[in-house]
N, C-alpha and C positions, 0 to 999 in steps of 0.2 A: 546757342545758336551763332553766327555768324554773322559779321557785317554786313557781309552780302547777302546771307539767307535772311535777316532782319529785314532788307531794304527790299528783298522781293517780294516777302510778305507782306511788309506796309504796303507797297503794290498794287498786291494781286486782291487785300481788303482794302485798298482806298485808306487806309491809316495813316495818311501824309498829311502835313501841315503846307502844302503848296497846290494841292489838287484846286484852292479859290484862287489861283495865279488866272488872268485874263487870258486868254485865245489870242495867240499873236501871229500874224501873218509871215513867214518865214521859209527858210531852206535849211532842212536838218541835214546835215552832213554825215554820212557810216562809212568807215575804211574796214572792208573784208581782207583777208589774204587770198580770199580765189573767187573769181569772177563764175555766175550762173555757166552751164554750159546750154542752153536752151530755155528756152521761154515756154514750148509746148510742152503742159502739165501731163500728158500721157506720153510723152516721148523722154523725160528727164528723168534722174535717176540720185541724181547726187541732192543732199539735204542744202547744200548752197544757192543749187536750184530752184526746190519747190521753196526757200524761204521764201525769193521774189516772187515765185507764182502764187504763191498763199495770200498775196497781196492786191492779186489781180485779180483773182478770181477767188466767190466765197461757194460755200459746201450746203449741202442740203442740210445740214444740222452742225449743230454747234456742241460744245463740252465742255460742261464747266469742271472745275480743280480737280474733281473726284471721277471724272470718264464718261458721266451720264449724260446722257444726250439731251439736249436742249433744240428747241425751235432755230433754224436756220433761214433757206430760202425754202422751205417748208413749214409751213407753221402750224403744222401738225403731222400727225400718221396715223395709222392701224396695221397691226401685225395681226396675219393669222393664225388659231389657234394651232395649227400644225409647223408655223414658222416660214410657212415657204411663200409667204407673199406680205408684199409692203406695200401700203398706201399711203401715197405722200399727196398732202394737201398744198401747192405751191402758192406763196403770199402775190398777191397780185401788187400791183405799183410798183414792180423792180424794173430799174431802168440800166438795161445797157451802157456801156462807154459809149458806144456810138450813139445814144440816142432810142434806139428800140428797146421794146419792151420785153421783160426777160420773159419767157413764155414756157409752161408744161413742155410743149415740143423742142426747147433749149435743152430740156433735161433727157429727151430721150434722146433727141441728137448726142449729148455726151457720152451716155451709156455706149450708143450704138459704134461710134468711132473710135470709144475706149477697146471695146471689141472687136473690134475689124482686124483682121492679122495682120494687114497692111501697117497699118499705126504702129505695130511693132512697141505695145505697151509695156516695160519693163516692170510693171506693179500690177498686170491684167489678173493677179495671184489674188490681190486684196479684194476684188469685186467679188469673190464666193462664187459657187454656181449658178449664174445666171441664165435662165430659161430663157426670158423675153424681157420689153421694156415696153409697157405701151400709155397711151394719154386718154383720157375721157375727160372732158371737161377739164375742169381745176386739177384733176387726178391725176398723178401719175404713179401707175402699177409694177414692181418689179416683184417677180415673177422667179422663185429659186427651184431649180429638179430637188434638192434636198438641202436641210435647214441648215444655217450658216450663223451661229451667234456672234463672230465676231463685224457681221456687216455695217450695225450701225457705228461701232468705233471707228473703222474704216472711212465710211461716211463724216465722219466728223472731224478727218483729218487731212494733210495735204494729199494723201494719196491719193481722193477721189474726188476732186473740186468740179465744179461745172461749168462749162464756157456757154460763151452766147453762140450761136449758126454763124454770123459771122466772122467767126475766128478765123472760119477757111475761107481762103479767098476761091472768086470765081478760076483762078488757074491752078487752085490746090495748092497755093501756100498758106504759110499760118501768120496770122496778126492777132496777138493777144485781146480777146475782147473780152472782159468777163464782167461782173457785176460790184467785184469787190472796193475797198476804202481807196486803192489807187487804180491810173490808170498810167498804162504807157507814154513816155516822151520822147525817150530816145535811148539807144542801148547802143557805144562805141564797144565792143568787146575786147574783154580784158584791163578794159579802161576803168568805163563807171556805168552803170544805171539810170536814168534819170525818170522818176514817178511824179504826179502830180496828183493833187488831191481830189478825190471823187467827190463833186458839189452832191451828188443825188445820195449819196450812199445815207442808207438805213439802216443801223446797227443793232442784231437781238442779242450778239456772244457775250456769254455773262463771264467771261475773261475781261472781258472790255466796256467801261464806263460811260465813255461818250456815247449820246444816242445817236450822232448826227456826221458827216462827213470829219477828216481826221484835222487837227486844229494847227498843226503846219500843212503849207501852202504846196510846199514843195520838197520830195525826199530822193537824195543822192547819194546813190552806193558807190563809192569808189573802189578800185582795186590797187590795193599797197600789199605787193608779198612778203613785203621782210617785215615781221614784228619788232622790229625797234624801229623802223622807220612809221609805221603805224601808231608808235605810241609818243614818237616825236611830234608825229601831228596830233596826236592827241592834247597833248600837254601845253602845244602852240596855240591852241584853239583852231587850228586847221579844217580840224573834223570837233564832230560833237561827240560822237562816239566809237568807238573801234573795237574790235575783236583784239585782245589782250594775251602775250603766253601766260600759262598757268604762274611765272615766277612774278610778269607783271602785274598780276591781278594782282597777287597777295599784296605785293607793293601800295599798288592804288588800294587797296580796300582799307590800308590802315589811314590814308590820307584823306583828310575831311573835304578836300577840294574835288575829290571824284568819288562816283559810286560803280560798285559791280555786282555783276546780275550773272547768275548762273541758270542754266535750263534745269529747273526742277521740276517742268511737266515732260522732261524729253523721255520717260521712259528707258533713260539709260542708265545701266549699272555693271558694276564688274565684280564680275564671280571666279572663285576657286572651283577648278573640276578635276576630276580624274580618270587613271585607265583603269577603269574599275573591274576590266577582266582580266587582269594581271595581278597573281597574286603578291603581295598581301591586300591589295586595296581594293580585291573582290571582297572581302569583309567590309560590312559598314561601321564595324567597332572602329579598325583601323582610321576608315575614313573621316570619321566623326573626334575621332584623337585628333588628329590634325587640323581639325577645323576649329577643336577648342584651343588647338598651339598656336592662332593666327590673332594678332592684336588688332582689328580692325577700327578701332578706337583712334590708334596710333596711325595708320596708314590716311585715316582722314586727315587729321590733326597736322602730321607733318608731310607726307609725301604728296599729299594733295591742298597742302597748304590752308587748310580749314574752310575751304571752298566747297567742300562737298560732307555729307555725313554717312557715318555706318550704315548700313539696313540689314535686315533678317531674311525679308523675301527673295523665293527666286525668281517674280516678279517687281518690276521696278513702283514705286510709290505714286500712289496716284492713278493707276491703274486698276482697272476689273475685277474685282476679288482680290486685291492687295490688305490684308492684316499685318502690319508691321508686326501687333502685341500676340497674336496668335502664332507669328510665325517662330518670334524668339521664344516659345515655349516650347514648338515641334523642334527647331533646330539646337545649336550648342552656342555658348558664350566663350570670348576667351576664359581660359582655366587652366593656365599650363601645368599645375599640379597634381589636377585631374588625367589630364593627358597624356602626363607622365607615367603613373598609376597602373594606365589601360597599354600601354604600351610595354612596360615593364612587366608587366602581368604575361604579354606576348613574347617576352622574351629579348627586345626590344632597348638597350640602354645607353648611357653616354659614350661606355666603352665600346659595344657592339650595338652601333647603330642601325635603324632600319634606311638605306639607301636609297635614295631615289632621284633623278633627274626634276628638276624645277624648270619646268620649259615656256618663255613666256616670249610677247614680242614686246618691241621698244614704241615708247609712246610717253609724255610728258606725266609725271605721277606715276604713272608705272613703273619706271625705272628703281624711285628711289623704294615703292613700295617692297616690287621683288628685293631689294637687297637687304629688306628688313624682316621680308617674310623668311628669308634664308638663316638668319638668326635665330626668329620667335622657331623655327622646326630645327634647330641647332639644338636648342633651349629645351625641348622636350625630348630629345634622341632620334631625330630624323636627321639624316646628314644629305643634305639637297645640294647636287649639283646645277650650277644655273647654268643653263643656255640660252643665251638672246639669238630672235631671228627677225629679220623685216618680217611684215605684217603676212606678204602674200605666200613669203617662204613658211613662216609659221605655219597659216591654217594648211599647207599643203603637206606639212610635216604631221599635223595633229589626226588629219586625216589615214596616216597610214598608222600612229603609232596608236589610236584607238581601235584598230583591227585588231592588235595582238595579244596573245593570251598569255605570253611568257617573255619574260626578259627583264631588265630593270623597270620597274612601274615610274611612273610620271605623274606627277602635279603638275599643273598648267590653268593660266589665269587666259580669261576674254572678257570681252565687254561687249553687250548688245543694246539695242533700244528698238523702240517700236510703239505704238499707241494702242495695244491690246495685250492685254496678259497672254494670246492664243498663240505670241512668239514663242512660248511654251512648245506650240506643238512643233515646229521650226526647227530647235532646240534636242526635244528630247522623244519625239517620234523615230520608228526605225526608219532609214537609216539616220536620221537625225543628222545633225549640223556637224560636219567632218566625221562622221559612223560615231557620234556620242549615243546614238536610240536605246533606250533601252529594252524595247520587245515589249511583248506580251502584254498582262495587264496595262500598264501605261500608256502603250498605245489604244488600246479600248478606252481607255477615260479621255485621250488626249480627243478621240474622234470622238465620243459621248457628249464632252463640252460645246465644241461646234453646233451642236442641234439643240441646244437649249440658250434660253433668254432669263434673264431675271435672277430671282434670288437662286434659281436652280443653277443657273447656268456660274453664279458666283457660288454657290455649294462645291460644285464639282473642281472648280481652281482651286478651290480653298483644300479640298480635298490631295487634290495630285500635288501642288505646294507642301503636304504636309507630310507625304509619301518622301518625295525629293530631298526633302530634308531631314526626316526621322532616319530612312538610309543613307543619310550623307553621302547624295551624287552629288548634291550642289552647298557650298561655303558660301552663301552671300557676303559682299564686302564692303562697297562704298558705291553711291548713288549720289543725284544725278549722274555722274559719268566724268569725263576726264576734259575733254575739248570743244565744249560749246559754253565761250566768257565771252562777257561784253563789258566793257566800260566804258561811264561818260563823265563830262565833268559835271559838278554839281548843280549848272545851270540849266540840266534836261530831267526834267522831273515826267514821270507818266508811260517809262517804256518797261513793257514786258514781255513775255514767253509764253507760250504757247505748247501745244504740243508737238512729240517731235521737233525739239528745238526750233520752233517757228517763231517768227520774229513780229511784235505787235507794236505798230506804232500811234496806234487812233488815239490814244490819250496823251501823247507826248507836246509836252506845250516846253518853251525855252522862254525860262527867264532876261530877263534886262542887267 
């Protein structure tokens, strides 16, 4: 376990020697590379924006580190036997930032506005097939037209936050009024956002220990686009916490004066995929052999500076249905000798290698990993021509490559993230992300997992992952990801990260 992982584990479990420090009235200053593009949670799409709205607005349910739903603004809920109806009992005594009471009508308002076409909600698909949302007394009932298994996960993420009706002004404008741990003070675009602690805040999130308002009085998030300047501000004490580059994070991780945090619950991970319709990659033995040639441990330790971990499942650790030990049994491990034996049996040798393109896009960590992959493949009798494109051009290119059934086969890499293993539906259900859908049996299984809840859904999700791994459609590489890193001085205690790279400041204390 890296120093960053140990630090985050200690924070998540509360096993840290500084938790007894007295709360101090203070301003916590955080340097980010990119500003929010808006503060309306139903109109923003970037993670940088949602990281802010998640501080302003609460969710109906919360998620523990295993992705299990716990109470949030809803103190309890009941799900009908047919999985079509969800009845949420709303907690009483919750106060909006403007002093008004948070009520079931605010929940109905939130859902109705999110589903209104005029809102143009970029995350509307995550709400699922909602037929109606109604309130009676203290209970809000959400009725679906068909079962939707991921609903509770999305309800616990920053994709579906609850807002107070006063967020929408009389003239139709928007001012963020929520029930979250912080409230908006001011926002100077592309310069800073200032938030103040919500004195009335009541915490029930299992990832957070502090039961009440945040310990810091004020949270100031400043925009410093250049990584070098952010690190200079952190080292000088101008800011308390900052987003480092991968290289800087590695340097700070070895410096006792700083702490480094990675987004362990981001749902992010990197995998290798294949143009599986093109021979010989239409043969699962070939795909698995290539997987055996990939040294994911070295990628994690060298390319990603030890700030991530090798992984084994097609969905990220911490998401529903993910069992790393089972995935390790179903998938492949690094075994270049076995890989060479398989490929030699099919006629591919060092003198007569299998020729493929290794198609990738440029991101920190990815770049060095791809060079290592190219060498790994050469060692098992695969000659990989490395071709790198910018992100947008890369995915356009792979949309075309994944439709081909002949020509030079392609081994390619990608990263993705989410709060629920249902993102495998986006990836693998026909047509699939960049046309990588598998069709037939896989489509039916992906549809079925959405109709299930509880243990039945877990079993179906694991059945899906077993097929992806045993057939070699996916070779998981590393998690949690590649670009959600934070660093602070050692005076900062209690900073945590949540699902989909959300940032949690409720427990933060600043030592003298």
